C-alpha positions as CSV (number, residue, x, y, z in Angstrom):
1,M,-96.8,-72.0,-71.0
2,S,-97.4,-75.1,-68.9
3,A,-99.7,-76.5,-71.6
4,G,-96.8,-76.1,-74.1
5,I,-94.4,-77.8,-71.8
6,A,-96.8,-80.7,-71.1
7,G,-97.6,-81.1,-74.8
8,A,-94.0,-81.3,-75.7
9,A,-93.2,-83.7,-72.9
10,L,-96.1,-86.1,-73.9
11,A,-95.5,-85.9,-77.6
12,P,-93.8,-88.7,-79.5
13,A,-90.1,-88.3,-80.0
14,G,-89.3,-85.8,-82.8
15,R,-92.9,-84.3,-82.6
16,E,-92.3,-82.1,-79.5
17,K,-93.1,-78.8,-81.3
18,A,-96.3,-80.1,-82.7
19,G,-97.3,-81.5,-79.3
20,A,-96.7,-78.1,-77.7
21,A,-98.6,-76.3,-80.4
22,V,-101.6,-78.6,-80.1
23,A,-101.6,-78.3,-76.3
24,I,-101.5,-74.5,-76.4
25,A,-104.2,-74.3,-79.1
26,T,-106.4,-76.5,-77.0
27,A,-105.6,-74.8,-73.6
28,V,-106.5,-71.2,-74.6
29,P,-110.1,-71.7,-75.6
30,L,-110.7,-74.2,-72.8
31,A,-109.5,-71.7,-70.3
32,Y,-112.3,-69.3,-71.3
33,L,-114.9,-72.1,-71.3
34,T,-113.9,-73.4,-67.9
35,L,-113.9,-69.9,-66.5
36,A,-117.5,-69.4,-67.6
37,G,-118.4,-72.7,-66.1
38,R,-116.6,-72.0,-62.8
39,K,-118.4,-68.6,-62.5
40,Q,-121.8,-70.4,-62.9
41,A,-120.8,-73.1,-60.4
42,I,-119.7,-70.4,-57.8
43,A,-123.1,-68.8,-58.1
44,R,-124.9,-72.2,-57.6
45,I,-122.8,-74.0,-55.0
46,G,-120.2,-71.6,-53.7
47,Q,-116.5,-71.0,-54.2
48,T,-115.1,-73.8,-52.0
49,R,-117.3,-76.6,-53.4
50,S,-116.9,-75.5,-57.0
51,G,-113.2,-75.3,-56.5
52,L,-113.1,-78.8,-55.1
53,V,-115.2,-80.1,-58.0
54,E,-112.9,-78.3,-60.5
55,D,-109.8,-79.7,-58.9
56,A,-111.2,-83.3,-59.0
57,L,-112.2,-82.9,-62.7
58,I,-108.9,-81.4,-63.7
59,G,-106.9,-84.0,-61.8
60,A,-108.9,-86.9,-63.4
61,A,-108.5,-85.4,-66.9
62,G,-104.8,-84.8,-66.4
63,A,-104.3,-88.4,-65.2
64,T,-106.3,-89.7,-68.1
65,V,-104.2,-87.7,-70.7
66,V,-100.9,-88.9,-69.2
67,A,-102.1,-92.5,-69.0
68,L,-103.2,-92.4,-72.7
69,A,-100.1,-90.7,-73.8
70,T,-97.7,-93.0,-72.1
71,R,-99.7,-96.3,-72.6
72,S,-98.1,-96.9,-76.0
73,R,-94.6,-96.1,-74.7
74,L,-94.9,-98.6,-71.8
75,G,-96.6,-101.5,-73.6
């Protein structure tokens, strides 16, 4: 649900439904892939460290997506 909201919010005006659909279609398979990766990371480096790494990666990816989506609107 949060992916759909974010996709709609970051989509160009008039394309909110398409933005939500693309975000959801991307988020669902990525959730499964990242879960598998997180399980492997927990086994190798532990839950706390793998969680910190995951949070850093997701934060950086989110900031990048927002920066790219809003760059054309601001400039």
